[in-house]
C-alpha positions in Angstrom: 1.5 17.0 23.6 -0.1 16.5 19.8 3.3 16.3 19.0 4.1 13.7 21.4 0.8 11.6 20.1 1.8 12.1 16.3 5.0 10.7 16.7 3.5 7.5 19.1 1.3 6.8 16.3 3.8 6.5 13.9 5.4 4.4 15.9 3.1 1.8 16.9 2.0 1.7 13.3 6.0 1.2 11.9 5.4 -1.9 15.0 2.3 -3.0 13.5 4.1 -3.6 9.8 7.4 -4.8 11.3 5.8 -7.3 13.9 3.5 -8.2 10.9 6.6 -8.8 8.4 8.2 -11.3 11.4 4.5 -13.1 11.6 4.8 -13.6 7.3 8.5 -14.4 7.8 8.2 -17.2 10.3 5.2 -18.2 8.3 6.7 -18.4 4.6 9.7 -17.8 4.9 10.7 -15.0 3.3 14.8 -15.0 4.7 14.1 -11.6 6.3 16.0 -12.4 9.5 19.7 -13.2 10.1 20.5 -16.4 12.7 16.9 -16.8 14.0 16.7 -13.5 15.9 15.5 -10.9 14.3 14.3 -9.6 11.0 17.5 -7.4 9.9 16.7 -7.6 5.9 17.7 -4.3 4.8 14.2 -3.8 2.6 12.2 -4.2 5.4 14.3 -1.5 7.3 13.9 0.6 4.4 10.2 0.1 4.2 10.1 0.9 7.7 11.1 4.4 7.6 9.2 4.9 4.4 6.5 3.8 6.7 7.5 6.3 9.7 7.6 9.2 7.3 4.2 8.5 6.0 2.5 7.8 9.1 4.2 11.0 11.3 3.3 13.3 8.1 -0.3 11.9 7.7 -0.6 11.9 11.7 0.6 16.0 11.4 -1.2 16.8 9.1 -4.6 14.7 10.3 -5.3 15.9 5.9 -8.0 18.4 7.4 -10.5 16.2 6.4 -9.9 12.9 7.7 -11.4 11.9 10.8 -10.2 9.3 13.7 -11.3 6.1 11.5 -10.5 7.0 8.4 -6.9 8.3 9.7 -6.8 5.1 11.2 -8.1 3.0 7.6 -5.2 4.8 6.4 -2.7 4.1 8.7 -3.4 -0.1 8.9 -3.7 0.7 4.5 -0.1 1.7 4.9 0.5 -1.2 6.7 -0.9 -3.5 4.8 0.7 -2.3 1.6 3.6 -1.8 3.0 4.6 -5.9 3.7 2.6 -6.7 0.4 5.9 -4.8 -1.3 8.1 -6.4 0.6 6.7 -9.5 -0.3 6.6 -8.6 -4.1 10.3 -7.6 -3.5 11.3 -11.0 -2.6 9.2 -12.1 -5.2 6.9 -14.4 -3.1 3.6 -14.3 -3.9 1.2 -14.0 -0.7 -1.0 -11.2 -1.3 -4.9 -12.8 -1.3 -4.3 -12.9 2.5 -3.3 -9.5 3.7 -5.8 -8.7 1.1 -8.8 -9.7 2.2 -7.4 -8.2 5.4 -7.4 -4.6 4.4 -11.3 -5.6 2.9 -12.2 -6.3 6.2 -10.5 -3.6 7.4 -12.6 -1.3 5.0 -15.5 -2.5 5.8 -15.5 -2.0 8.9 -14.7 0.9 8.9 -16.9 2.2 6.4 -19.6 0.6 8.4 -18.9 2.1 12.0 -18.6 6.1 9.3 -21.9 4.4 8.0 -23.4 4.2 11.8 -21.6 7.1 13.6 -22.1 9.6 10.4 -24.4 8.4 7.7 -24.6 10.8 5.3 -20.9 11.4 5.7 -20.4 7.5 5.5 -22.3 7.0 2.6 -20.0 9.8 0.6 -16.8 7.8 1.6 -18.7 4.8 0.2 -19.1 6.1 -2.9 -16.1 8.2 -3.3 -14.2 4.6 -1.8 -16.6 2.4 -4.8 -15.6 4.9 -7.2 -11.9 4.6 -6.4 -12.0 0.5 -6.6 -13.8 0.2 -9.9 -11.4 2.7 -11.6 -8.2 1.2 -10.5 -9.8 -2.0 -11.1 -10.5 -1.1 -14.8 -6.7 0.6 -15.4 -5.8 -2.4 -14.6 -7.6 -5.3 -15.6 -7.5 -3.3 -19.3 -3.5 -3.0 -18.6 -4.0 -6.8 -18.0 -5.3 -8.0 -20.8 -3.6 -6.1 -23.0 -0.2 -6.9 -21.2 -1.1 -10.4 -22.1 0.4 -12.0 -18.9 2.8 -9.7 -18.7 0.6 -7.9 -15.2 -0.1 -10.3 -12.9 -3.6 -10.7 -12.0 -2.7 -10.1 -8.2 -1.9 -6.6 -9.3 -5.0 -6.0 -10.6 -6.9 -7.3 -7.1 -4.3 -4.7 -5.4 -5.1 -2.1 -6.8 -8.9 -2.4 -6.9 -8.4 -2.8 -2.8 -6.3 0.4 -2.8 -8.6 2.0 -4.9 -11.4 1.8 -1.6 -9.0 3.0 0.7 -7.7 6.4 -1.9 -10.7 6.7 -3.3 -10.9 7.8 -7.0 -9.4 11.3 -5.6 -6.1 9.6 -5.4 -5.6 6.3 -6.9 -5.1 7.6 -10.2 -2.2 9.6 -8.9 -1.0 6.6 -7.4 -1.5 4.3 -10.0 0.3 7.3 -12.5 3.4 7.6 -9.9 4.5 4.3 -9.3 3.7 3.4 -12.8 6.4 6.4 -13.6 8.8 5.2 -11.3 8.3 1.8 -12.3 9.1 3.4 -15.8 11.9 4.6 -15.1 13.3 2.0 -13.0 13.0 -0.4 -15.6 14.6 2.0 -18.4 17.7 2.2 -16.1 18.0 -1.4 -15.2 17.7 -2.0 -19.7 20.7 0.6 -20.3 22.8 -2.1 -17.7 21.6 -4.3 -18.8 20.4 -5.6 -15.4 17.0 -7.1 -17.8 16.0 -8.0 -20.8 12.4 -6.6 -21.9 11.1 -9.9 -21.5 11.7 -9.5 -17.6 9.5 -8.0 -15.6 9.8 -6.4 -12.6 7.7 -6.4 -9.0 4.7 -3.2 -9.5 3.8 -3.1 -5.7 6.9 -1.8 -4.0 5.7 1.2 -6.9 2.2 1.7 -6.3 3.6 1.7 -2.4 6.1 4.9 -3.1 3.1 6.5 -5.5 0.6 6.2 -3.1 2.8 8.4 -0.7 3.6 11.2 -3.4 0.0 10.9 -3.7 -1.0 11.8 0.3 1.9 14.2 0.5 1.1 16.4 -3.2 -2.6 16.2 -2.0 
């Protein structure tokens, strides 16, 4: 019965992600669907598969120390991050509304924890704020030092990521995401697909870095 509920949880999470992509495509014309029927874009499908695997893994493990509320927050966070990854790959800039929604869900989740389990909720609150501060400062410094190569939107994204991942996981997510991004960029440079002046979308790599961090930790 537990296995069935985990599968259902993963299906619902992936369905939420996919339905959200459909609505965003309809509003912002991302060209994610063919013949105006349903989304058939390979990027969306690939991220959806990753989304399902991540949700299934979280469900099977329950991460031992996560409450039901935290699990729900984590799965919603993965949905939002998956949507942002696709829009970044498509070079469309529409992250602010998604980030605002993620902030609202985080606020609601932490508020419920504070009401239901005040001491535990305070612990999560301080850990989340620490994560947001650490992630925000790291990327803010990178933004200032890169002289515009790194977007301000990435700074906002990593701050929100830090709130969800807390200080325990945000450093790992940023490290693994940046490492994968560097390897990918070097391969493109070797193949002469890009030049040193070109940039690559950062959000997909932060998404992968987040999943790797959850699997390792």
